[in-house]
N, C-alpha and C positions, 0 to 999 in steps of 0.2 A: 673120270669122270664124266656125266652127259653133258650132251652141247645147251648153250643157254635162247631157250627161244624164248624172250620177256613175254609175261601174259598181263592184258589188257594193257598196253605200253599207251600211254597219255596220246603219240601220235596215232593213233591206230583208226581213229576217224579217216586225214589224212589219207595211211595206203587205203584206205577202203576207198576214196575218191578216186585215186588215182587207176587201182585196180579198176574201178571202174568204166572210167574214160579209156584207157585201153584197154575194157574188155568194147567195149565203144566202137573209138576205130576200128577193130578187127570187126566187129557186126558192120561196119558199114562198107569198108573192101567185100567184104565177102558178097556183099550183096551191091553195089556196083559189079564187082568185078561179074557175078553169076552174069548182073544185066548186061554191060559189053561184049561178053564172051560165048551168048550165047546163038547157038549153031557151029561153035568150035570141037574140034575134036580135045578131047578129055585133057590130052597131053602135050595140048598142042604151044611149039614155043615161036609165037609172033608176037605181033606190036601189040595184042592189046595192055591201053592199062587203065585203073581206075586208080584215086588218090593221088597221080605220078608216078606208081607201082604197075611194071609191068606181072599181068597175071594169064591163066587160064581154069579154062573148066574147074580141073582140081583142083588148086591151088584156091577159086573161089569156094567150093564146096568146103573145104576143111576149114577155110578163114568160116564160116556161118558155121560150123559145127563149135573150131574154139571160142568164137568171141557171144553168141548161145550158153555155155556149158561156164562162158568167165560170170556174164550175166546173171545167171542163175545163180552160180557160185556164192558169186558180189551180195548180188540184194537175200536171200537164206541166211548167211552170215552161221554165224552156232559153229566157228570151226569147220565147217565146207571148207568155204571161202579159201581159206591156209590151204587143204589139203589138193584142191586146186589150182589157187594160181601156183603153188611150188610147182607143181608137175605140169604145167601147162606151160611155165614162163623154164622151165626144162627144157619141156619141148620145143619151142621158139629157140631157145639157142642150139640145141641137138639140129634140130634142120637147116639156120640159117649157118652152120656150120657144115653139116653135109653141102648144100648147097653150093656153098659157097667153094668146096672142091670140087663140089660138077658142075660147074657154073658155065665153060666152055666147052662141055660137048654134050653129046647126044642123048644125057643120063638126067638132063635138067630140067628132067618131065614138074617141074613147077614154077618156069621159066622165071627165075630167080635173078637181077642184077645184084650189081651191085651196092645199091641203093636198097635192096629188097632187103640183103644182108643187115644193112644196117639194120633197118626199121623193124625187122624182124629180131633182134642184138639187142633193141634197144626197148621194145614189147616187155622180151624174154627177161628183162632184165629189170621193170618195175614189175611183172606181174613176181617173180621169184623174191624179189623186197618185198613187197607186200605181203606174201606167204608168208616172210617172217618174222610182220609184225603185228598183224591181228590177229596174234592170239587170246580168245576169253576164257576168263574160268573166274573160282570164284574166289572174294578173297584172301581164303586160306593159302590157294593153287598163288595168284600172285607173294603173297607174304613169302610162302615157301620161295617161290622163286626168286624175287631176291635175295632173299637167305642166301641162296645157291650163288646167286651170280655174286656176292659180295665174299665169300670165303667163308660163312660165318656157321 
């Protein structure tokens, strides 16, 4: 059987709002990180901070891109937000794990700390969860999904 992905979930506005807030946070972090890390080498492992988290130009650029993608997808909706939230959420979880493994090495190219890894996991979890619950469809699709969920 296929997995259950709710259609027209009653809490869809809440999940879209959470994704919007996560996207705004990531975008704000990217903008502030860009402003604070100007003039630094791309992968610098210094003490530049934005919103209490260490950053460098590479991390700031990546955050800008992710924040813009999430915000645009959330504003467009129409299941584009579902696709973007799920993939960007998984990306945050993967990057958080990779940077945790590389944290105390020269390969820590995004200048992560444990706090940054935790925030990456939180943002990734919020976006991935939002992606699972923002699917929209016709009333017939929603009824068919509900029947599938109940095993009818």
